[in-house]
N, C-alpha and C positions, 0 to 999 in steps of 0.2 A: 492499601492496594496499589501496586505499581505495575505498569506495563512498559514494554519496549516495542516500538514499531520501527521496522526497517524498510526503507524505500526500494522501489522497483529494482529487482536483481536483474542485471543486464549481461547476458551471454556468459561465456566461460570465465572471463575475468571477474564478473560479478559472483559467479559460483564459488570461485576460489577465495575471493575476499570475504564472502559470507561465512564459509566454512572455517576460515582462519580466525575471524574476529567475533562472530556471534557468541561462541562459547566464552570468550574472554569478557565480552560485554555482560553476559549473564552472570558471570562470577563477580564482576565489579558492582553491578547495580542490583542484583538479586531480584529480578522481576517475578511476579506471580503469573504473568501471562506475556507471551511473546508472539507478535504478529509480523508476518513478512509478506510484502507484495511480490508475487512471482510471475507477473504477466509477461515479462521480457526475458525470462531466464533461458529459453531455448533459442539461442542465436539472435536475441533481440525481439522475437515475436512468438508469444505463446509459451506453453509448458507441456512437458511429457510426463508420463507416470514415473519414470525413473528420476526425473528432476524434481518432481513433487516430493518424492521420498528423500531426495538430497536435502531439500529445505527442512523437512521434518527432522531428519537426522542431525542437521546443524543446530537444531534447538527450537524451531518454530512450533507453536501450538495451533496456530491458524494461518492459512495462506489465502491472501486476497488476490484479486485479478483486476482486469480492466478491459480496454477496447480490443486487445489482442488475445482475449481468452480462447477463442476458437480457431486461432491461426494454425494450430497443429492438429491434424486429424486424430492423433492418438488420444486426445482428450475425450472424445466421444465414447471411448472404450472404458473409461474409469471415472469420469466426473460424478456420475450418480452414486457411486460407491465410496467416493472420497469424502469422508465425514468432516475433514478439517480444511477442505477447499471450498471457497465461495467465489462466485462471479457476480458482476453487477446485477442487483436485484431487479433493475428496471429494463433488462432485456425482456422482450415479450414472453410472458410466463407460459402461455399455452404451447409455444413452439420451442422453448429453450430448455435443454437439460441442465441439471445442476440446481443449486440453491443460492439465494442471495444473502442469507444471513445464517448465523449459527449461534446457539446458546452453549456456553461452556461453563462448567462448574469448577471453581477454585475454592477448595475446602467447602465452606458453607455459603460462599458468595457466587452468584450467577452473573456472568458477563455476556451481554449480547454483542456480537460483532457483525456489522452490516457493511456491505459493499454496494456502492451506487456509482453510476457513470453520468457525467454531465453531457449536455447536448450542444453547447456552443462550439462550433468548429469540429464536432465529432458527429457520429451517426445520430440521426434523429430518432432515438429509441423512445421508450415510454418516459413520461415526465418524472424526474427524480424527486421532485418536491411532493407530488401526489403520492409517489411510492413510499417515501419515508413516512408520511402520515399513516399510510396503510399498515406498514410494518410495525410502527410504534404502537398502533392500536392493538396489534396482536401480541406484542412481546413486552411492553413496558411494565406491566404488572408483575411479570415473571423475573425481571432483571433488577439487580442492584445497581449495575452500571452498564452503559452502552457505548461502544466505540464505533465510529463511522469512518471508513476509508472512502473518500469522495474522489473518484478518478475523473478529473476534468481538466480542460485546457485553460480556461480563463480565470484570472484572479477574481473578477467580479462575480462569476457564478459560484466559485468556492466560498467567497465571503458571504454571499447571499444565503447559501446553504447553512453556513456557520451560525449566522444570526437567526435564521428561520427555525433552527432546532435548539437554539440556546436555552438551556435549562431543561430540555427534554432528553438530551443525550449527554454523556460525560465528556466526549472528545470528538472533534471533527478534524481529521488530518487529510490534506490533499495529496494526491499522487498524479503522475503522468508527465509533468513537464521536465522532470529529471534534474532540476536545479533547486537546491534547498533555499527557501526564503527565510528572511530574518524577521518574521512577524509573529513568532510564537507568543501567545497571550491567553489570559483567561477572560472570556467574554462576560458581560455584565451579570448574566444569570447563572454563571458558574461553569460553562462549557469551555474546555481547553480547545484552542484553535491554532492551526498552522496551515498556511496556504499550500505549501508543498514541502514534503519531507526530503525530497531529493532522491537520487538513485544510488545503487550499489553496483559499480562496474568500472569501465575504463576511465582513467583519470586524464589521459592526454589526447582524448578524442572529442568529438562534438556530440553531446547528448548520448554518448555510448556508441556512436557509429564512427567509422573511419573518417577522419577529418578531410582527407584528400578527396573522397567521394562527395562529401557535403559541399566543400569549396568548389569542386567541379560543377556541381549543380547550380550554384550561384553565379559562376562565371559564364556558363554557356546556355543556361535555361533550357537544357534538354534533359530528358529522363535519364537518371543514372540509378544503378542498383546500390542501395546503401548496405553496408556490411559492418558487423561488429567484429572487432579483432579477437584473435585467439589467445594472444599474450600481450603483456605490457603492465604498466603500473595501474594499481587499482585504488578505488575509494569506496568508503561506506558512509551512507547518510541515514540518519534515523532520528528518533526522539524518545525520551523517557517521560512518562506522564505519571504523576502521583495523584491518585484519586482521593477525594475528600471523604470523610465519614458520612457526609450528606449524600443521599441518593442522587445519582446523575449529576454530580458536581466534581470538579477537579480542583486540586490545590496548587499544582505546579506543573509546568511543561518545560523541558530542557532539551536543547538540540544536541545531537550526536553527529560529529563529523570526524572521520578518520581518512587522512590523505597523506601522501608523501611529505607535504608541507606542514601537516598537523598530525603527527604520529600518535598512535594509541598510547595512553599512559595508564599503567596499572592502578 
């Protein structure tokens, strides 16, 4: 069993890069499941129904989100009917539309995909550690494998989650910081781990936003409006994970990085 996970798709450049390279990556790696984080696809903040469909058309089977899930009002009109879209499960359940996990069938294999959000330097929503316990109690018996997109700011919180669920889920991959980390590994009890998968979007900007505006903020310490560019060179970051034949264990995790300096090789 093999999956591909593609990091935060950022704005128009991210859309173009995803639609260009995801089909090629699927042809090269032949994954049974493809997951894409889409929380930044709408000009850097949020997602719309048409862009959700763009991600699916590009080849995604599941779309995960993050702290920008509800930045576009359009999402309230379709999230409850979007069977392949999940948002952080630890948003307060009583008041939040959508769902935080999905079970998907691949031939005779059931894969659970969970989305959670960290709380360090982000909104103080429900406890992700307590929430993952709750979800695993509900779905673990039904799943052969479980993938967790942990959308969080700090390395320490992501690592803590990885070790907390080691052996109980197949893979924990972080999103949100937009810079791919070089710490892909298999944890002691068999869970594949990566602190941050990186982003898919502008290559010559700062975290996907126009570098001039970000630099201006650092120079004058006054509020500026961050913007994601409409055109320019792109990058795609992701990972490929091979699951073991053992339940909730991984055999291998490999980084994917496509940039102008590291072009895609067939």
